[in-house]
N, C-alpha and C positions, 0 to 999 in steps of 0.2 A: 965626568961620565954622563951620558945622556940619561934622562930619567926613564925608568922602565915603562912608565905609563905611555910615554911618547912612542917607544919601541913597540909596545903592545898594540897601539893604534895601527902601526904599519902592518902587523900580523893580521889584525881585524880586517883591514882594507884588502888583504890578499887571501881572505877566506881561512885564516888561521895557519896557513903554511906559506913560508917565503923561501926564496932561493938566495944564496949569498950575493948573487949579482943584483938582486932587487934591493938588498940592504945597502949595497954600495951606491946605488942611485940616490939614496937619501944622504949621502956623504958620511955614512957610518962605516966603521972598520969591522972586519970579520972577528976581531978579538972580542967585540961586544957579544957576539953570539956565543963564543966559547965561555965567556963569563956567565951568561944567562944559563947555559947548560950546567955549569958548576953549581949555580944557585938553585937548580931544579925548576926553573921557570920555562925552559925551552928543552925540547928533545930533538936530537939529530936523527931523522928518519932514514936518510941515506946521504951519501956525499953531496954536499951543496944544498940540501933541503932541510929545513927546520920547522918544527911546529911548536906554537905557544901552548903550554899545558897548565900553567899556574892559574888557578881560580877561573877556569873556563871549561866548557864542554865542547870544544871544537870537534865537530863530527868527523868520524872516519871518512865519510863520503867526501869531505873537502879535500882530504889527502888523496883519495882515489882520483878525483877530478883534476887535481893539480899535477899529479905524477903521471897519470895515464889517460890523458884527454882522448886518445885514439881508441881506448878499450871499450868493450860493451859488457855490461853486467849480464851474466848468463847462468844457466843451470840452476844450482841450488839457491844462489843469491837472487836470481830472477824469480824462482818459484816462491821464495819468501816475500819478495816485493809484490807479486801478484796475489798473495794470500793462499797459495796452493800447498803450503807447508807451514807448520807452526814451529818447525825445528830451525833455530837460528844457526846459520852456517858458521863453522869454525873459522872460515876465511872468506875473503871476497873472491868469488869465481868470476874471472874476467876473460872474455874472448878477445884475442889479439891476433894480428897478422903473423903468419907462420915465420916470416922473416924478421920478426922482432928480436932485438938483442935479449938473450935469456937473462943476463946479469941485471937488467932493469928491475927485475922482480925480486931481487935480493934486498928487501928492505926490512928494517926492524919492526916497523909498525905502519899501518895495520897489516895483519897477515893476508897475503894474496895467493890465489891459485890460478895461474894462467892456463888457458886452453888455446892452442895454436891452430887457427883456421886458415884455409886458403883465402886470399884476398877477395876472390869472387863470391865467397860465401859469407864474408864478414858483415856486410851491410844489409843482408836480407832480414827484414823484420825488425829493424831498429826503431825505437821510439825514444823521445826525450821524457824522462821521468824526474820527479822531485823526490829525492831520498835524503832524509835528515836535513831538509831545507836547502839541499844542493842539487843542481841539475846534472843528471848523468845520463849517458846513453845505456838503454836497457833493451833487451829483446822483448817484443810483445808476447802476449800469452800463447799465441799460436806457434810462433817460432820456438818459444821456450819448451813447449811440449815436444816439438820435433827433436830438439837437442836432447831432452831427457831420454827419449826413446833411442836416439843414436848412441848415447853414452850409457845405456842401461847396464852394461857389464861393469861400469865403474861406480855405480850408485847403489844405494840401499834399496832393495826391492819394495820395502814398505813405503819409503818416500815416493817411489815411482807410482805405486798403486794409488796412494792417497792423492797425489798430484793429478793423475789422469781422471780419477773420480771427481775431484774438485773442478777440473776443466769441463768435464761433461755437464756438470750442473751449472756452470757459469753462463749466465744470459749474454755475457759480452763475448763469448767464444765465436769464432768465425771458421766453421768447418771447411768452407770453400777455400779460405786462405790457408788453413792447415794443410789441405791436400796439395795446394799449389807450392807451398814451402817444401813439403815432403818430396815432391817431384824434383824440385830444383836442388834439394840437398841429398838426393838419391836415398831417401829413407821411406819411400812410399810403402814398401812391403812390411817394414817394421811398424809403421803407423797402423796398417791394417791389422796386424797381429795384436799389438798392444792396445790400440784405441778403438779399432773397428767394432769390437764386440759390445762396446758401451754406447756407440752412436746409434 
């Protein structure tokens, strides 16, 4: 059997998460993965995807980047990234195309909460951010506030109010861009109601 240190290096090279097809490229058999799962060194996060967990702190962001490269970190997860809430989200909030296969998100770890957007809205306000040392697509602060207002009926009112107040005080905010996004996302009236009084 191959030494676990060699296999661990394969995981490290792939950001802590590998697919069975990638293991095969190294001339290794799938049985090795099963053995590592039994030993508690590796966890199966969904069919065909495995994460090394023994003596490592492979970040959840690495799993998100690997499994959902097309997704955009949004809503409460984006609020947390921008520092607009100190409440750590219970799951990763991800914006995805409305035609995405729903079963993709049935994973054991980490917990994810998908939000299905029309394709024409998905890429508005996307920036590349480094989270837990991993590059991910995240909505910028202005788009995030637009989405928070659009999904206000699904969010905690206290979280919304604190986020809006943090945005208003943020020297990096761009109100012109906020209004532009609101128009494109058909949320201008809601932005005026929720944010207008603070600006």
